C-alpha positions as CSV (number, residue, x, y, z in Angstrom):
1,X,-14.6,-0.4,12.4
2,X,-12.3,2.2,14.1
3,X,-9.2,0.6,12.5
4,X,-10.9,1.1,9.0
5,X,-11.6,4.8,9.7
6,X,-8.1,5.4,10.9
7,X,-6.5,3.8,7.7
8,X,-8.8,4.7,5.0
9,X,-8.9,8.5,4.7
10,X,-11.5,8.7,2.0
11,X,-13.8,6.2,3.9
12,X,-13.5,8.4,7.0
13,X,-14.5,11.6,5.0
14,X,-17.5,9.8,3.4
15,X,-18.6,8.5,7.0
16,X,-18.3,11.9,8.5
17,X,-20.0,13.9,5.7
18,X,-22.8,11.2,5.5
19,X,-23.4,11.5,9.2
20,X,-23.3,15.3,9.1
21,X,-25.7,15.4,6.1
22,X,-28.2,13.0,7.9
23,X,-28.1,15.0,11.1
24,X,-28.2,18.3,9.2
25,X,-31.0,17.4,6.6
26,X,-33.3,15.3,8.7
27,X,-34.7,18.1,10.9
28,X,-35.6,20.1,7.9
29,X,-37.3,17.1,6.1
30,X,-39.5,16.6,9.2
31,X,-40.1,20.4,9.4
32,X,-41.3,20.6,5.8
33,X,-43.7,17.6,6.2
34,X,-45.1,19.3,9.2
35,X,-45.5,22.6,7.4
36,X,-47.4,20.8,4.6
37,X,-44.4,21.3,2.1
38,X,-44.6,17.8,0.9
39,X,-42.5,18.3,-2.2
40,X,-39.5,19.9,-0.3
41,X,-39.9,17.1,2.3
42,X,-39.8,14.3,-0.4
43,X,-36.7,16.0,-1.9
44,X,-35.0,16.0,1.4
45,X,-35.9,12.3,1.9
46,X,-34.5,11.4,-1.5
47,X,-31.3,13.3,-0.7
48,X,-30.8,11.5,2.6
49,X,-31.6,8.1,1.0
50,X,-28.9,8.6,-1.8
51,X,-26.3,9.8,0.7
52,X,-27.0,6.9,3.1
53,X,-26.6,4.5,0.1
54,X,-23.3,6.0,-0.7
55,X,-21.9,5.5,2.9
56,X,-23.4,2.0,3.3
57,X,-22.0,1.0,-0.3
58,X,-18.5,2.3,0.7
59,X,-18.6,0.3,3.9
60,X,-19.7,-3.0,2.5
61,X,-17.6,-2.9,-0.7
62,X,-14.6,-0.9,0.2
63,X,-15.0,1.0,-3.1
64,X,-14.9,4.5,-1.7
65,X,-14.3,5.9,-5.2
66,X,-17.9,4.9,-6.3
67,X,-19.2,5.8,-2.9
68,X,-17.6,9.1,-2.9
69,X,-19.1,9.9,-6.6
70,X,-22.6,9.0,-5.3
71,X,-22.3,11.4,-2.3
72,X,-21.0,14.2,-4.5
73,X,-23.7,13.8,-7.1
74,X,-26.5,13.5,-4.4
75,X,-25.0,16.6,-2.5
76,X,-24.8,18.7,-5.6
77,X,-27.9,17.5,-7.3
78,X,-29.8,17.9,-4.1
79,X,-28.6,21.4,-3.3
80,X,-29.6,22.6,-6.7
81,X,-33.0,21.1,-6.4
82,X,-33.6,22.6,-3.0
83,X,-32.5,25.9,-4.3
84,X,-35.0,25.6,-7.2
85,X,-37.9,24.4,-4.9
86,X,-37.5,26.5,-1.9
87,X,-35.9,29.5,-3.5
88,X,-33.4,31.9,-1.9
89,X,-33.2,30.1,1.5
90,X,-32.2,27.0,-0.3
91,X,-29.2,28.6,-2.1
92,X,-26.9,28.3,1.0
93,X,-27.1,24.5,0.8
94,X,-24.7,24.7,-2.1
95,X,-21.8,26.2,-0.2
96,X,-20.9,23.1,1.7
97,X,-21.4,20.9,-1.3
98,X,-18.9,23.1,-3.1
99,X,-16.3,22.3,-0.5
100,X,-17.0,18.6,0.1
101,X,-16.9,17.5,-3.4
102,X,-13.0,18.0,-3.5
103,X,-12.7,15.4,-0.6
104,X,-15.0,12.9,-2.3
105,X,-14.0,12.8,-6.0
106,X,-11.0,13.8,-8.0
107,X,-10.3,17.5,-8.4
108,X,-11.2,17.6,-12.1
109,X,-14.5,16.0,-11.4
110,X,-15.1,18.2,-8.4
111,X,-14.6,21.3,-10.6
112,X,-17.0,20.1,-13.1
113,X,-19.7,19.3,-10.5
114,X,-19.2,22.8,-9.0
115,X,-19.4,24.8,-12.1
116,X,-22.3,22.7,-13.3
117,X,-24.2,23.3,-10.1
118,X,-23.7,27.0,-10.1
119,X,-24.6,27.3,-13.9
120,X,-27.9,25.3,-13.3
121,X,-28.9,27.5,-10.3
122,X,-28.2,30.6,-12.3
123,X,-30.3,29.4,-15.2
124,X,-33.3,29.4,-12.9
125,X,-33.5,33.1,-12.3
126,X,-36.5,32.6,-10.0
127,X,-34.1,31.4,-7.3
128,X,-32.7,34.9,-7.0
129,X,-34.2,38.2,-6.1
130,X,-32.1,40.1,-8.5
131,X,-29.3,40.1,-11.0
132,X,-26.8,41.5,-8.5
133,X,-27.6,38.7,-6.0
134,X,-27.2,36.1,-8.8
135,X,-23.8,37.3,-9.8
136,X,-22.7,37.9,-6.2
137,X,-23.7,34.2,-5.5
138,X,-21.9,33.0,-8.6
139,X,-18.6,35.1,-7.6
140,X,-18.6,33.6,-3.9
141,X,-19.3,30.2,-5.2
142,X,-16.1,30.4,-7.3
143,X,-14.0,31.9,-4.5
144,X,-15.2,28.9,-2.0
145,X,-14.5,26.4,-4.8
146,X,-11.0,27.7,-5.4
147,X,-10.2,27.9,-1.7
148,X,-11.4,24.3,-1.2
149,X,-9.4,23.1,-4.2
150,X,-6.2,24.7,-2.7
151,X,-6.9,23.1,0.5
152,X,-7.7,19.6,-0.8
153,X,-4.7,19.7,-3.1
154,X,-2.3,20.5,-0.2
155,X,-3.9,18.0,2.0
156,X,-3.6,15.3,-0.6
157,X,0.0,16.1,-1.1
158,X,0.7,15.8,2.5
159,X,-1.0,12.5,2.8
160,X,1.1,11.2,0.1
161,X,4.3,12.3,1.7
162,X,3.3,10.8,5.0
163,X,2.5,7.5,3.5
164,X,5.8,7.7,1.7
165,X,7.6,8.4,4.9
166,X,5.8,5.6,6.7
167,X,6.3,2.9,4.1
168,X,9.6,3.7,2.4
169,X,13.3,3.3,3.6
170,X,14.8,6.7,3.3
171,X,18.4,5.5,2.4
172,X,17.7,2.8,-0.2
173,X,14.4,3.9,-1.4
174,X,12.8,0.3,-1.1
175,X,9.8,-0.6,1.0
176,X,10.5,-0.8,4.7
177,X,9.4,-3.5,7.2
178,X,5.8,-2.0,7.7
179,X,5.3,-2.4,4.0
180,X,6.7,-5.9,4.1
181,X,4.2,-7.0,6.8
182,X,1.3,-5.9,4.6
183,X,2.9,-7.5,1.4
184,X,3.5,-10.9,3.2
185,X,0.0,-10.9,4.5
186,X,-1.5,-10.2,0.9
187,X,0.8,-13.0,-0.5
188,X,-0.4,-15.6,2.1
189,X,-4.0,-14.7,1.5
190,X,-3.5,-14.9,-2.4
191,X,-1.8,-18.2,-2.0
192,X,-4.6,-19.6,-0.2
193,X,-7.1,-18.2,-2.9
194,X,-5.3,-19.0,-6.1
195,X,-2.6,-21.6,-5.0
196,X,0.2,-19.5,-6.4
197,X,3.6,-20.3,-5.2
198,X,5.7,-17.6,-3.2
199,X,9.3,-17.7,-2.1
200,X,10.8,-15.7,0.8
201,X,14.4,-14.7,0.6
202,X,16.3,-13.2,3.5
203,X,19.5,-11.7,2.5
204,X,22.2,-10.5,4.8
205,X,25.5,-8.9,3.6
206,X,28.5,-10.6,4.9
207,X,31.1,-8.8,7.3
208,X,29.1,-5.4,6.8
209,X,30.0,-4.2,10.2
210,X,33.7,-4.5,9.2
211,X,33.0,-2.4,6.1
212,X,31.5,0.4,8.3
213,X,34.2,0.2,10.9
214,X,37.1,0.2,8.5
215,X,35.8,2.6,5.8
216,X,33.1,4.6,7.5
217,X,29.4,4.5,7.4
218,X,29.2,6.6,4.1
219,X,30.9,3.6,2.3
220,X,28.6,1.3,4.1
221,X,25.5,3.3,2.9
222,X,26.9,3.3,-0.6
223,X,27.2,-0.5,-0.6
224,X,23.6,-0.7,0.6
225,X,22.2,1.5,-2.2
226,X,24.3,-0.3,-4.8
227,X,22.9,-3.6,-3.5
228,X,19.3,-2.4,-4.0
229,X,20.2,-1.1,-7.4
230,X,21.7,-4.4,-8.6
231,X,18.8,-6.4,-7.3
232,X,16.0,-4.1,-8.7
233,X,17.7,-3.9,-12.1
234,X,18.0,-7.8,-12.3
235,X,14.6,-8.9,-11.0
236,X,11.1,-8.9,-12.4
237,X,8.5,-6.1,-11.7
238,X,6.3,-8.6,-9.8
239,X,9.4,-9.1,-7.3
240,X,9.3,-7.0,-4.2
241,X,12.4,-5.9,-2.2
242,X,12.2,-4.6,1.4
243,X,14.8,-3.5,3.7
244,X,14.3,-5.7,7.0
245,X,16.7,-3.8,9.2
246,X,20.4,-2.8,9.0
247,X,22.1,-4.8,6.2
248,X,19.4,-7.3,6.0
249,X,16.7,-7.3,3.1
250,X,13.9,-9.5,2.1
251,X,12.9,-10.4,-1.4
252,X,9.5,-11.7,-2.1
253,X,9.3,-13.9,-5.2
254,X,5.9,-14.8,-6.5
255,X,5.3,-17.8,-8.9
256,X,8.7,-19.3,-8.3
257,X,9.1,-22.9,-7.3
258,X,11.3,-25.9,-7.5
259,X,13.8,-25.8,-10.3
260,X,13.2,-22.0,-11.0
261,X,13.7,-21.1,-7.4
262,X,17.3,-22.6,-7.3
263,X,18.1,-21.0,-10.6
264,X,17.0,-17.6,-9.3
265,X,19.1,-17.8,-6.2
266,X,22.3,-19.1,-7.9
267,X,22.1,-16.2,-10.5
268,X,21.4,-13.7,-7.6
269,X,24.4,-14.9,-5.6
270,X,26.9,-14.9,-8.7
271,X,25.5,-11.3,-9.4
272,X,26.4,-9.9,-6.2
273,X,29.7,-11.7,-6.1
274,X,30.8,-10.1,-9.4
275,X,29.1,-6.6,-9.2
276,X,28.9,-5.5,-5.5
277,X,32.1,-3.9,-4.4
278,X,33.7,-1.7,-1.8
279,X,37.2,-0.2,-1.4
280,X,38.4,-3.3,0.1
281,X,37.2,-5.8,-2.5
282,X,34.1,-7.8,-3.2
283,X,31.0,-7.9,-1.0
284,X,29.2,-11.3,-0.7
285,X,25.8,-12.1,0.9
286,X,24.2,-15.0,2.8
287,X,20.7,-16.2,1.9
288,X,17.9,-18.0,3.7
289,X,15.1,-19.2,1.4
290,X,11.7,-20.5,2.3
291,X,8.8,-21.5,0.2
292,X,5.3,-20.6,1.7
293,X,3.7,-23.8,2.8
294,X,0.0,-24.6,2.4
295,X,-1.9,-23.1,5.1
296,X,1.2,-21.7,6.7
297,X,1.2,-18.4,8.7
298,X,3.3,-15.5,7.8
299,X,5.1,-15.7,11.2
300,X,6.1,-19.4,10.5
301,X,7.1,-18.6,7.0
302,X,9.4,-15.8,8.0
303,X,10.8,-17.8,11.0
304,X,11.9,-20.6,8.6
305,X,13.5,-18.2,6.3
306,X,15.3,-16.5,9.2
307,X,16.5,-19.8,10.6
308,X,17.8,-20.7,7.2
309,X,19.6,-17.4,7.0
310,X,21.3,-18.1,10.3
311,X,22.4,-21.3,9.2
312,X,24.0,-19.9,6.1
313,X,25.9,-17.4,8.2
314,X,26.9,-20.1,10.8
315,X,28.1,-22.6,8.1
316,X,30.7,-20.1,6.4
317,X,28.7,-17.1,4.8
318,X,28.3,-16.5,1.1
319,X,25.9,-19.4,1.0
320,X,22.3,-20.2,0.0
321,X,20.3,-22.3,2.6
322,X,16.9,-23.5,1.9
323,X,14.4,-23.9,4.7
324,X,13.3,-27.3,3.3
325,X,17.0,-28.5,3.4
326,X,17.0,-27.8,7.1
327,X,13.7,-29.7,7.7
328,X,15.1,-32.7,5.8
329,X,18.3,-32.5,7.8
330,X,16.2,-32.9,10.9
331,X,16.7,-29.4,12.4
332,X,13.6,-27.9,14.4
333,X,12.3,-24.5,13.6
334,X,13.7,-21.8,15.7
335,X,16.7,-23.9,16.9
336,X,19.4,-22.0,15.6
337,X,18.5,-18.6,16.7
338,X,18.0,-19.9,20.3
339,X,21.0,-22.1,20.6
340,X,23.3,-20.1,18.5
341,X,24.7,-23.6,17.1
342,X,24.4,-24.9,13.5
343,X,22.7,-28.3,13.0
344,X,25.0,-31.1,13.3
345,X,23.0,-33.2,10.7
346,X,23.2,-30.3,8.3
347,X,26.9,-30.0,8.8
348,X,27.4,-33.5,7.7
349,X,25.6,-32.7,4.4
350,X,26.9,-29.3,3.6
351,X,30.7,-29.9,3.0
352,X,29.9,-32.3,0.3
353,X,27.8,-29.8,-1.5
354,X,28.5,-26.6,-3.3
355,X,27.6,-23.6,-1.2
356,X,25.1,-22.3,-3.9
357,X,23.4,-25.7,-4.2
358,X,20.4,-26.9,-2.2
359,X,20.9,-30.4,-1.3
360,X,17.1,-31.0,-1.5
361,X,16.4,-29.0,-4.5
362,X,16.1,-30.2,-8.0
363,X,18.6,-29.2,-10.7
364,X,18.4,-25.6,-12.1
365,X,15.8,-24.8,-14.6
366,X,14.6,-21.9,-16.8
367,X,12.0,-20.0,-14.7
368,X,14.6,-17.8,-13.1
369,X,13.5,-14.3,-12.2
370,X,17.0,-13.0,-11.9
371,X,19.5,-12.9,-14.6
372,X,23.1,-11.8,-14.6
373,X,23.6,-8.9,-16.9
374,X,27.1,-8.0,-18.0
């Protein structure tokens, strides 16, 4: 519960406003029933029921847009109704509604609701003791709405900027590891529900430390940004690229399996060989590839890809190693990272195979998501 409130801003606002409305309106509803003002008491009860429904709906469905709209309509409609039934004392209930609408719905909708509420109340002349009071009320309502709009607008922009800083790598502009964790969890859940295949590629630039040491970190940064530009320009919109750390990146490929996966990886390797450069020459990369297994955890999936990447680095770099090939070669998961030694069984197979070829994979096909562009 607390986790949802911390991570869903609109849900937290809906919950806070709903709780405040219940605590604030309930005493008046009870008081009006005790005073014999049944109509006003029933109106307060209806408002409470509508607000409670919006809060409960938001929690159960996660659809805070609809829940926020329900709360905004109930708040504005209720405030106007109370002003009409109770008269001058009920006018003050509209002011908090003019503020909260900007946090519950989109700004344009909030402006329409606020203007409509003020105009409807002004059309009921009986709610005001004089014309001066009516126009004073309208003027102050406009000022309150304008201030609330400015505050809500700035608050939204700041939240967007904070979310961007928390999820985007500042150097390359791709998503960071935090975003990757969320994307992998969603991919695993979707694979269980729909059966869609997912491939995970760990990519590490070869000899990147040497580039930084010999030519400076500025050149190294340029290589990283160029790498990202090449991959994003030559992959599908559905593919996702993340910076895992340093010169290591993660590429998530949905709907690629078997023949298509090998073709994708071969094309991607050739693309980087031909296009990625630094002052000393070409820059190559090593790849570890793992297909998500049925019922496999994200941690296991990532670990298999990581082991495959390590094997690619240990067996000569500028290679593609598939996690399935490691399993068929009899190497245990996690063996390489711990022992820092390549698999002897895989070493017996690798020299006889082209570095870009998976010894266990089928021949290349047409379902590639990466195409080399000249």
